[in-house]
N, C-alpha and C positions, 0 to 999 in steps of 0.2 A: 655020752664022753666026751664027741666031738665038739656038742654045741657048746660044753663047761671049758674045753679048751678055748673053743673061739670065742667064748664070752670073756675069758682068761685075758685073750690075747688083744681084745680089742680094749678091756679095763686098762694094761699095760698103757696102751697106747696113749688113753685120754689120760693116764695120770701123767708119763712122761713128758706128753705135750703142753706147752704153755708160753705163756706171753711173759717177756720178759721187757723192765726198760731200758734204753739205751745207757752205758755207761755215763755218757756226759748229763744227761739230766740233771737241771739244775734246779727244779723245781719239786724237792721232796714234801711229801706232805707231814703235818706234824698234826699232834691235838694235844689241845689247853683246856681246861677246866677254867669255866668263865662266869663270871660272878651272876647270882641268882638276886634277882631284884625284888619279886613279890612273887606270891604263889593264892591261888582262888583252890580251897577245899571246902568238900561238903563237911554240911552241921554235924553229921553222923557216919559213918558205915555201917551198911545192912553186911551182916555176915555171909559169905559166900558169894556178892554180887563182886563185880567190878566198877571201878569210880573212876573218872575222871577228873583229873590234876593237872590245872591250868597254872604252868608257868612261866615267867617272863623274867627272861634274863640278857646281859648285854650282849650287844656286838660291836667288839674291839673293830672291827676294821671292815672294808669290802671284803677283804680275802678269808675272812672267818664266814664257814658256812656250819649248821646247824649238823651234829655226827650224832647225838643222841643221848640218855642218859644213862650215868653209873649209880648204880644202886646198891650200897651195903647193908645187908641187914645185919642185926644185931638182937635176937630176938623180936622184939614186939618195938625193934626202933629201926628206923631208915635211915641212912646217910645218903643224900642226893645229890649227885653233883649235875650239873647242865656241862655236854663236852660239847666242843667246837672244833671242826677241821679246820685249818690254816691253809690256804693253799698260796704261798707267796708265786705272783705271776710277774711282779716289775712294776705293777698297776696301783696297789694298795693304797687306798685314803684311810687314815683313820677317822674314825666316827665318835665323835662327843655327842654322849647322852642319846644313842639307839638302841633301841630295844626288840626282843623279838620273843614271840609266843607260841609255846609247844606244849603238848598235853602230853602227861603221863599216866597210862591208865594202869593202874593198881587194884589187884582184886586180895581179897580181904580172905583170910583163909583160916585167923583166930581170934578168943571173943577178948571182953578186957577194952584196952585202947591200942593206938598205934602215936608212937614220937617219931614224927618226921624230923630231920634237921638236914635243913637246904644250905648250902655252902654259898653266904654271902658275899666272900672276900677275904682279904687278910687285912688286920689294923697295922701300926705303925711299928709293932714289934714282930711283926711278919708268922701273925698267929692266926689261925682261918678263927672267923667267927659263922657263926651259922642263924638264917631264920629258924625257930622252932615254934613247933605245930603239935600240939594232940588231937588224936577224934577218936571218939569212943566210939564202940562197937554195939549196935543192936541187933537184934535178932528180928 
């Protein structure tokens, strides 16, 4: 009983102790979706296996750093966004035609095929467009 009480006190102290940013912090981090330029997918997927998908995306400035992929599943369709953290530090330099590559590891859990829609940007009317690829699954 004493050990549960002690554990509860330690847990409560751990939960309530936290780091806080000062109120005058002038460099908040924001997250943005960046344009995907190209992708490299396998010719086929094998059911139950994990496959690497190489994704090449824009790096708009020196203040952008890769944060991860946002993947929205809808049955066998996957909409993929590359997300960049933006940390303004006053020394940001806009970059033109600079790209970065990262690997997205995809686990195949159903048969048939998968359709991937990779966010490639916005057209002149502000409508999103995508690079679309279909990959068939074999057993």
